[in-house]
C-alpha positions in Angstrom: 19.0 -5.7 -19.8 20.4 -3.6 -16.9 20.7 -5.3 -13.5 18.1 -2.9 -12.0 15.6 -3.8 -14.8 16.0 -7.5 -14.0 15.5 -6.9 -10.3 12.4 -4.9 -10.9 11.1 -7.6 -13.3 11.5 -10.3 -10.6 10.2 -8.2 -7.7 6.8 -9.3 -6.6 6.8 -7.8 -3.1 8.3 -4.9 -1.2 8.5 -5.4 2.5 9.1 -2.7 5.1 9.6 -3.6 8.7 7.7 -1.4 11.2 7.0 -1.6 14.9 3.5 -3.0 14.1 4.7 -5.7 11.7 5.6 -5.8 8.0 4.1 -3.4 5.5 3.9 -5.4 2.3 3.2 -4.0 -1.2 2.5 -6.8 -3.7 1.6 -6.8 -7.4 -2.0 -7.9 -8.0 -2.3 -11.3 -9.7 -4.9 -10.3 -12.4 -3.2 -8.7 -15.4 -6.6 -7.4 -16.6 -6.7 -5.2 -13.4 -3.0 -4.3 -12.9 -2.3 -2.9 -9.5 -0.8 -3.1 -6.1 -2.1 -4.5 -2.8 -0.8 -3.1 0.5 -1.2 -5.2 3.6 0.1 -5.2 7.2 1.4 -8.5 8.4 1.3 -8.4 12.1 3.9 -10.1 14.3 1.4 -13.0 14.9 1.2 -13.6 11.1 -2.3 -12.1 10.6 -2.5 -10.0 7.4 -4.7 -6.9 7.4 -5.8 -5.4 4.1 -4.9 -1.7 3.9 -5.5 -0.8 0.3 -5.6 -1.8 -3.3 -4.7 0.5 -6.2 -5.5 -0.6 -9.7 -5.7 0.7 -13.3 -9.0 0.0 -15.2 -10.7 0.8 -18.4 -13.4 3.4 -18.9 -16.3 2.5 -21.3 -17.7 5.1 -23.8 -20.7 5.6 -21.5 -18.3 6.9 -18.8 -18.5 3.9 -16.5 -15.1 2.8 -15.1 -13.7 -0.3 -13.4 -13.7 -2.4 -16.5 -11.0 -5.0 -17.4 -8.1 -4.0 -19.6 -9.2 -6.5 -22.2 -10.8 -5.8 -25.6 -12.8 -9.1 -25.3 -14.4 -8.0 -22.0 -14.5 -4.3 -22.7 -14.7 -4.0 -26.6 -14.8 -0.2 -26.6 -12.3 1.5 -24.3 -12.6 5.3 -24.2 -9.9 5.9 -21.5 -8.4 4.7 -18.3 -8.5 5.5 -14.6 -6.7 4.6 -11.4 -8.8 3.7 -8.3 -7.7 3.2 -4.8 -9.8 1.2 -2.4 -9.0 1.5 1.3 -10.0 -0.9 4.1 -10.8 1.3 7.1 -12.5 -1.5 9.1 -9.9 -4.1 10.0 -12.5 -6.5 11.1 -14.2 -6.5 7.6 -12.7 -7.8 4.3 -14.8 -5.3 2.3 -13.3 -1.9 1.3 -14.7 1.2 3.0 -13.5 4.1 0.8 -12.7 4.5 -2.9 -11.0 7.3 -4.7 -10.7 7.4 -8.5 -8.3 9.5 -10.6 -9.5 10.0 -14.1 -7.1 10.0 -17.1 -7.5 13.8 -17.1 -6.6 14.0 -13.4 -3.4 12.0 -14.1 -2.3 14.0 -17.1 -3.1 17.4 -15.5 -0.1 19.6 -14.9 1.3 19.3 -11.4 2.2 22.4 -9.5 5.3 22.1 -7.4 
């Protein structure tokens, strides 16, 4: 194993210092919904949710947001990535959602 692979394997958080506090990207804890949380930790220690981005399964009926587990989602027809943003800092519920389908992700990118 290369050193960089070992570092990446053990990395759970990425912290960036900003004038407003620390921007922290952290791996989500549920392996059935793999993703990344992004929070801002203010200088007073208060953490503000900014976004969650996760990969989920799509069922044959087209509904998404399912666990990546054959026991919970026996028939998986595809995958998607969704990002939830928290536009209201005084509320713990997300305010906006954007989903990229598997087709969106595999579409050719024009540079």
